[in-house]
KERO-704767 format. One record per residue (C-alpha): x, y, z; residue in one letter. Coordinates in steps of 0.2 Angstrom, whole numbers, plus 2048, in hexadecimal, padded with zeros to 3 digits. Layout:
KERO-704767
XYZa/...
This chain:
KERO-704767
6EA7D1891m/6EE7D087Fa/7017C787Ae/70D7D1872p/7107CE85Fh/7217C685Cf/7297C384Cd/7337B284Ft/73A7B783Ah/73D7C8839r/7457C784Ae/7507B4847f/7557BD834d/75E7CD83Fr/7697C1849f/76D7B983Av/7737C9832d/77B7D0841a/7887C0843g/77D7B584Df/7807A3844e/76B79883Dt/76C79084Ek/77279D85Bq/7627A9852a/75579B852e/759795865a/75C7AB868i/74C7AD862v/7407A186Ah/7467A487Bs/7417B6876l/7337B1871q/7317A587Fa/7317B3889v/7277BD882l/7167B587Ci/71A7A6889g/7197B189Ag/7277B28A6v/7397A88A4a/73A79B8B0t/74C7988B8k/74F7878ADa/74A79589Cd/7567A38A5i/7657988A7e/75F78E897r/76379B88Dl/7727A2899e/77B791892a/775797880v/77A7A8882s/78C7A1889k/78D79787Da/78B7A0870d/7937AB874i/7A27A1877e/7A379B864r/7A37AE85Fl/7B17B1868e/7B87A3861a/7B47A884Fa/7B57B8851t/7CA7B1857k/7CD7A584Aa/7C97B483Fd/7D27BF844i/7E27B5846e/7DD7B0833r/7DD7C282Ff/7EA7C3836e/7F77B782Ca/7EC7BF81Ea/7F57D0823t/8067CA825k/8047C1811t/7FF7CF80Bs/80C7D9814f/8177CC812e/8167CC800g/8157E07FDl/8247E1804e/82C7D77FAa/82A7DE7E9a/82A7EE7EFn/83E7E87F5k/83F7E07E1a/8377ED7D8d/8437FA7E5i/84E7F17E1e/84C7EF7CCr/8488017CBl/85C8017D5e/8627F87C8a/85A8067BCa/8608127C1t/87280B7C2k/8728077B1a/86A8187ACg/87881E7B5f/8868167B1e/87F81979Fr/87C82B79Ff/88E82B7A9e/897821797a/88D82E78Aa/894837794t/8A9836794k/8A5831784a/89D841781d/8AB84B788i/8BC840781e/8B384276Fr/8B0854776f/8C185677De/8CA85076Ca/8C585A763v/8C986B76Dt/8D886576Fk/8DB86075Dt/8D2871757s/8DE879764f/8EE87375Ae/8E787774Cg/8E588B754l/8F788C75Ae/8FC89874Aa/8EE8A074Da/8ED8B2759n/8E98B376Ak/8D98BC76Ca/8CF8AC761d/8D989F76Ei/8D08A977Ce/8BF8AB773r/8BF89676Fl/8C5896781e/8B589C785a/8A889677Da/8B2885780t/8AC88C792k/89B890790a/89C87F789g/89F874796f/89288279Fe/88787C795r/88C86B798f/88A86C7AAe/87B8737ABa/87386879Ek/87A8567A7v/8728617B7e/8628657B1a/8608527AAr/86984B7BEi/85A8557C5a/84D8527BBq/85083E7BDn/8538437D0a/84284A7CFn/83A83B7C6m/83F82E7D4h/8388397E2l/82A83B7D9k/8278297D6w/82D8247E6l/8218307F0i/81282A7E4g/81A8137E8t/81981B7FEa/8078257FCi/8018147F2a/8068097FDl/7FF81480Dg/7EF810804g/7F0803800a/7F27FD814i/7E2809818i/7DA7FE80Ag/7DE7F0814y/7DC7F8826l/7CC7FF81Fh/7C77EF81Ay/7CF7E2823f/7C97EB835g/7B67E8831g/7B77D882Ev/7B97CD840g/7AC7DD847a/79C7D684Fv/7877E084Fg/
């Protein structure tokens, strides 16, 4: 009866590619070769193989546990850094938005004060004019306020939409980063 062919080099490479250390792969390949080519294994062979396998499994479990702990620590650090960066970005955005609204409010107030001054001067100059002229001026003033109010409301709505889009984009990017981290690191400790 012919002995079966056993390619030790190919099997060694398969074990190493699967994540076994060189010594582990070498021991397993030699044991398999002895069983396949050398005939039936003895009790001592089986006990030696069990001891080697048990030691390999324990080392692999310890290495996997260490990998998981390192991954958890790295992930926690990454999330803490991301959280701090996002918090700083939000604080800067809030400060910039507040400053923008304050400038807008001050400019609007100054515009209103100038408009009121002009209107007051106009009213003083028009007191002698007829009632129809005053009514037309009141109508024009009211329309001007309505247009101004509509512009202010439109500008506020535009700014609110811009900030909402930014926040949604940031949430989507953060979600994508988390999914990417989980996808990337989810396969790091896996054994073939």
